[in-house]
C-alpha positions as CSV (number, residue, x, y, z in Angstrom):
1,M,5.4,3.6,-10.7
2,F,4.5,0.6,-12.8
3,L,1.5,-1.6,-12.0
4,F,1.1,-5.2,-13.2
5,F,-2.2,-6.8,-12.4
6,D,-2.4,-10.6,-11.9
7,Q,-5.9,-11.6,-12.6
8,N,-5.5,-15.1,-11.3
9,K,-4.5,-14.0,-7.8
10,A,-6.3,-10.6,-7.7
11,T,-3.0,-9.0,-6.7
12,I,-0.8,-6.4,-8.2
13,L,2.9,-6.1,-8.6
14,L,4.0,-2.6,-7.7
15,M,7.4,-1.4,-8.6
16,D,8.8,1.0,-6.1
17,I,5.7,1.0,-3.9
18,R,7.8,0.1,-0.9
19,K,9.9,3.2,-1.4
20,E,6.9,5.3,-2.0
21,L,5.2,4.1,1.2
22,K,8.3,4.7,3.2
23,I,8.5,8.3,1.9
24,L,4.8,9.0,2.8
25,L,5.2,7.4,6.2
26,V,8.2,9.7,7.0
27,K,6.4,12.7,5.5
28,E,3.4,12.0,7.7
29,G,5.6,11.4,10.8
30,T,4.4,7.9,11.4
31,S,5.4,4.2,10.9
32,M,3.8,1.2,9.4
33,R,3.5,-0.3,12.9
34,K,1.5,2.8,14.0
35,V,-0.7,2.6,10.9
36,V,-1.5,-1.0,11.5
37,K,-2.2,-0.4,15.2
38,A,-4.4,2.6,14.5
39,T,-6.5,0.9,11.9
40,R,-7.0,-2.3,13.8
41,G,-10.8,-2.9,14.4
42,S,-11.7,-0.3,11.8
43,N,-13.2,-0.6,8.3
44,Y,-9.7,-0.8,6.8
45,D,-8.5,-4.2,5.6
46,I,-4.8,-3.9,6.6
47,P,-3.0,-7.0,7.7
48,N,-0.4,-7.2,10.4
49,E,3.0,-5.5,10.0
50,S,5.0,-8.6,9.3
51,T,2.6,-9.6,6.5
52,I,2.8,-6.2,4.9
53,S,6.5,-6.2,5.2
54,S,6.8,-9.6,3.6
55,E,4.4,-8.5,0.8
56,L,6.4,-5.4,0.1
57,I,9.7,-7.2,0.1
58,N,8.3,-9.7,-2.4
59,Q,6.7,-6.9,-4.4
60,R,3.3,-8.5,-4.2
61,I,0.7,-6.7,-2.2
62,R,-3.0,-6.4,-2.6
63,F,-4.3,-3.3,-4.2
64,Q,-6.9,-2.9,-1.5
65,T,-4.2,-3.0,1.2
66,V,-2.2,-0.2,-0.5
67,N,-5.4,1.8,-1.1
68,D,-6.4,1.4,2.6
69,I,-2.9,2.5,3.8
70,L,-3.0,5.5,1.5
71,D,-6.5,6.4,2.5
72,Y,-5.6,6.3,6.2
73,L,-2.6,8.6,5.4
74,G,-4.8,11.0,3.5
75,Y,-3.8,10.0,0.0
76,E,-5.5,8.4,-2.9
77,I,-4.6,6.4,-6.0
78,V,-5.3,8.2,-9.3
79,I,-5.6,6.3,-12.5
80,R,-5.3,8.4,-15.6
81,E,-4.6,8.0,-19.3
82,K,-0.9,7.9,-20.1
83,R,0.5,11.1,-21.4
84,K,1.6,11.0,-25.1
């Protein structure tokens, strides 16, 4: 997965994140709709399903949104030094 950070808009461009999230949702036996509904009113900052869908289609989604979805699903983002 490739990450490109846009400092002006505080967003990241994630290549293949849509595919990765779909795989995790299937693996966990849930859907984005269920995640959005379950996290409504919680400490998670996850927008509505149509907004997430649009952001994923356009390959522009906030890092915090991805982090919150992954956290809810029981996953985390790991940043490590590139292997040489």
